[in-house]
N, C-alpha and C positions, 0 to 999 in steps of 0.2 A: 244924584248921577248915582247908579251902582257901577262898585268899581268890578271889573271882568275878575271871572275865575281864578288860583292862584292855579299856575301851572302843574298838569299831574305831573308826579313823582316817577320816571325814569322805574321807578326800582318797584313798581306797584302798580297793579295792572287795572287796568282804562276802566273794566265794566266783571262783573263776576263772570270765571269762563272763560276770559282774554289770555295771553299769554302775554309772561311780563318777558318785557325786553330786556337785553342785558345791558348788560355798563359798558362803557369805553374799556378792550384790555381785558375783557373778562373771557375766558376760552367757551366757543360755543360750537356744538356740532353738528358740520357743516351737510355730511353726506356718510354713507354706509361707508366707505376708507376706513374715515375717520372715525368711527365707533367701535369699526373693527379691533381697532388698537387702541381706545380705553377698555377693552372688553379685554382684550390677553393685559393691561394692566392693571386687571382686582387677582391679583394672587394671593392666596395664604399662604402666613408664614411664620407658623409656630401659634396659627390660630387666633393669628389677627388678620384684621386686613387692612390692605396697603389702597386708599380711595389716590386715582389719580395724579399722581405725580405731576406738580408743570413741568412743557413744555416748553422750551425755545427754538428759536428760528434759526439760531445757530448749530445747533447736534438735526435739527433736521423732523425734530415731534419725533425726537424718540426718547420714552420715557425711562429714567434715570433706576432701574426694579433688577432686581434678579429675577429671572427668566426660571420655566421649570429648566433642568440640563437634559437630555437625552443620552447620556454616559449611561444611567437607569437602569432605562428599557433599554438599551442595548447591550448593558451586558446580564439582564435575562435570558436575551436572546441564545446569549453564546452558551450563554449555562445550560440553554434546551439544544444548543449543536450537539456542546460538548455530552452531554447526556442520552442522542440519539445516536452518540459513534463510538462512546466509551460500553455500552451496551445492545448495541446492534450485533447480530439479529431480533435480540428479545424472545428467543423459542430456544425451548431443551431446557430450562428450567429446573435445575431438584439439585436435592441437596448432596455432596459429593461424600458424607462421611469424613470430613476433615473438617477442622476449626474454619470458619471465612477469614482470618485474622493472622493465620501458619505463615500467610508471605511476608509479615511483619520482617520474620527471624530468618525467615525461607538463604540460600545460598544465595549472591549475584551469579541472575543470566548469564550462561554462558555466552549464548545467541544475541545479537544486538541490532540496528538496522540504522544507516543516519537516518533516516523516516523517523522512524521512531524515536530515537531523542528528540530530531527537531518539528515537530508535530505534538507532544507532547509539554512543552517547553515552549514554543511560538499560542499553542492552544492557552494555554495559561496564563501567558503571561498578557495574552488581551485580557482576559475577564481580570486580572487583578489591577490593571490600569484602567478599564474602566471602570471598576468596583470603586479603586482610587478617588477616581476623577469623579464619580461620583457625589462619595463624600467632601471631599472641597469644595468644590462649588457648592451645593446647596449648603456646610458647615456644617452639617448633624453629627457628623462624626467625629470626635475629639484628634485621636489616633489615626488618620485613615489609611498610612498603610500600612500599620497592624494587624486590624484589620481588618482591608482585604487581601496580606497572604493569610491570615485566622479563618477567612471564611473560602480559600479556592483551596486552600487545606485538607479544610472538615469534607466541599467536595470530594474533593482529588481521593480521600478515605473513601468515602462510600460508594464512593463506583470504579475503584477496586478490590474491596470487600462485598460489592456485587457482582463480578463477573467469577469470584470464586464462583458460584453457582450457576454459571454459563460454562460449559466443557469444550466451547468453541469459542471462551478464550482464557489469556492466564496474566493473571492480577501478581503486581508484581511491585515489588520495596522499592526498585531502582526506578521504575513511572512516578512515586507517588514522592519519590525525590526532586527528578526532573518537575514535577506538575508545583510541587511547594517554589523551585528555585525558579521558574517560570511567572510563576507569580510576582516574587519576591520584586524579580527586576521590573516585569511592568507596570507596580504598585512604584516603586520608588521612579521606575521615566512620570511617569502622570505628576508624582513629588516634584521633578525636575522642573517641568513646562511652569507648575502650579508658580512655586519661588523663582523664578528665570520672568515671569510675566508673560512667557506664551501666552496661559487660561484667560488672563486678562486682555491679550490683543483680541484672540478670538471672542470672548464676549462683547466685545467695543464692535468688535466686527457684525457680529449676527445684531447688533440693538443697531446698527445703521441699517443694515441690510436684510432683515427676518424679522416679521410681528413673534413676538412672545409666547404667543399660542402655536409655536413649530412643532412642538417635539415630536411628535407621530410620525408628522409629513417629512425631520428628516431619519428617521427614522427607516422608515419605504426606503427613502432615498438612498441610505447607504447603502440597503441587502439591493435594490433594482443589481448593482451589476455583477452581484456575485450569481442573481437568479440566471442572467442571461449565459452562466460560465452551464449550464444545466443546454444538450442540443438540444432544438427544435429544427421541426420541417421545413417551420417561414423563418427567418432575419427575424425578429425583436418579436415577437408569435409567443410569449408565455402563458398558459394555458389552457394549453388542448392535454384535458381531459375526459373529454366524453368516451369515446371512442375505449380507454382504457378503462374506466370507469363504469362501460355495456356492460365488456368483455367481464371487469371482477364480480358484479352480481348477479351473470351469469354464473361463475363457476361456485356463488357461495349458491346461489336457489335451484343447481338440479338436480335434480333427482327430488323434485321438490316440489308439492301445487303451484307453486306459488312461480315457480317458472312463466308462470302460462299471462300469470300478469303485467309481464316486463313488455313493457314499447316495446316492441319488434320491426322495426325498417324496413322496408318492403324492397327498395332499393339502396347501392352500395355508395357509400361515402365520394361523390367526387370531386377531381383535386380541382383545385379555385382556378377563374381565372382568371391572366397575368393583369385584369382591373382589379379582382375582389384581392389579390398578391398585393396590389398595387397600397389598395386603403389597407389594408391589416396590415404589413411594414410602417406603416403612414402614420398611422392608429399605434402602434403598439410606441415607435419612438417618442412622440407624443404626448404618450400619458403623462408619465413621469415631469415631461417642461407643464403641462398643467397645475398637474399636481402639487410644484415648487411653486405657479401664478400663486397661489391659494394664501403661499406667508412669504414670500417676495415683494418687497417695498415699493422701489418703484421701477418701471418701464425699461430705463437704462440697464437697471440692474435684473431686473430678467430676458431682455440680451445677449445679456454675458453670461447669465444660470442658463440659457439653453445651450447653446452655444457648447460649453461646459458636457450638458445632458448629452447631445450626440455625438458629441467627439468624446465619451466615457461609451456610449452605448457601442458605436462603431471599434472602438478598438478593445471590448467585453468579449463582444460577437466573435473578432476577430483571433482573440483569445483562446476562447470554446473552438474553432475552430481547427484550432491549429493544436489545441492539447485531442482532439477526438478524431481524425480526419491524418497530423501533419506539418508541419512549418507551410510544406510546398503546398498548405492545401488551404493558406487561412485565411485570404482572400477570392476563395470560390465560390464564395456566397454575397458577396457583392456583385450578384447578374444587373440586367438593362430593368428588370421591375424592382428592385431592391436598392438598387440608385434611385430612381425616380420616384421609390415609398418614401426614402430618408428626403427627398430634393423636396419632395410636397409638404413633410412634414414640417422642415427648416420652416417653408412658405407660413403653415396655418400658424409657428409659434410669433412669428415678426406677426401675423396678422390679427394678434393673439393678445400680445402684448399691453396692450391699455385695458382690459375688459379686469373690475373689481372683484374681489380674491373671491365674493360667496358665487357670481358668475362663472373663475376660470372649476371654481369645486365643483356648479350643475356640467358644465361642458366636461369636466375628466369624467364623469357619470357618465353622464351620455357617450363620450369616445371609449369607455370600459364597457358597456352592453354593446354597441357597435362592433368595437376587434371582437369580444368575449364568444360575439352571435357566430363570425364572419369565420374564427379559427376553429373554433369543432365545430364547424360543415367541413370541415377540412380532414380527407383521410392522411394517413401519414405513408407514406412508398413501402415497400418493401427492402429497398436497399437502406433508408434509414431507419428500417425497424430491425432489420442487421449487426448496423452502426450502435444503434441503441444498448440493444443487448451487451455488445461487447463492453461497452461505454458505461453498463451497468454494473459489469464482473470484472469490472477492470481490476489495476494492483487496490488501491485508494475505494475500493467499493464501502468501504461508511463513508468516506468521507462523499463521494460521487451520490449516497442517498443524501444525504443534506444538503446536495445542492441540487436534485432534483427534485425533494420537496418546495424547499425554495420556488421554482418553476411553475411547479403550476400552483403554489398557492397563493405568489408575492402578486397577481390582478384578484385576484378574493377576495383577500388579507385590503388590499386597498378600496375594492366595492362597500366595502364595509366603514371602511373606516373616515372616505366622504361621502358616503349615508349619514354615519351620526355629526359627520360634525355640519352638516349641511339640515338636518333633525334638529340644533342645538338652538334655534333660533330664537326660542322661546325661550328659554335662559337667559339670552343672550341680553335680550332687552329685556329681562327683571335686573340685569345685572347693570344696563346702563340708568335703568331709572334708580337706578339707586346712588350712578353716579352724576346724576344730572343735578343743578345747583336748584 
């Protein structure tokens, strides 16, 4: 009798083209959620690839890898805001016939306000904090505090020097000193958080709750409450730019033949119906929740996150109303359609808790498209235009302008980011192939 053939080795394919069966205990990529975690685990550091660290059941499958920090892009965003606030209104540049560095040896200014002191200190304290924190977390800069202070000092020197060419701005050596002092305080605070272990605790918390590829989402979520500070005609309605863009184009093209090319509406924009306003408010509150779902790991963590997001949005809207209309009107915007819209947003956020991260990105894209389409079909009332003009010409005009641009651009920046995130599937598949055994 012929002996039976030996059993096939599990590590070898049964026939050409067949998939290899994994050994017992070997890591498998079972679903898209796990594959997204593996995608985030491939991090380039020092020119070397860290391929798929082993996961344990105790840590919930969180890789023990250094993830990209959101401090650096936040520092860049803060620097851009400081440049805007320092050089506003960006008009009437001229050489005033004096050395641009004369302010360094000029006498101390006789007039100053507490707001100017606080703005110079706090603005550069944030820059110094974020620059030092990004250096400490990545480990790429040995002297993190020193480099953060020097970088902030160079930024302040450039801004004060350029103000010498703006007749509406006055460069000041006191401002330069305050800026450097604020940057030093912020950088030292970042160093203190690192030495006391607070940064490590945040890193562990982020590893348990958030995927490694969350840097862009975190930056957008941090900017969202500040964008809500810009007065809006519909609560949670960021990105209402169609009417203003149409007016701006008409002014630019006035007295030119190109004005005839501009599409002209046959009827004026009509106020949204209560049902459409409800949907607009709901989607405006839901979008940051869905954006967070793209990176938050588990359903119960998403539930906590969505509650925090909704509470933050309500608080930021109330603060915006209080600053725009007075403290007595802080909650005047919270009428019946708005309350119904916020409730609807909470229900939708709860219903979408189990959705996968790629699905959450797709839902975010859909919600943004509907929200912006509805919002830009609504006109701004005459009362709102009057309030907005008062707000834009207020005491803090430079900072109001920064918040205004945030309110206009945040949803469109989010739209571009989510589209880029969804279009990265081919690259992700290539990374997954490299990580596969």
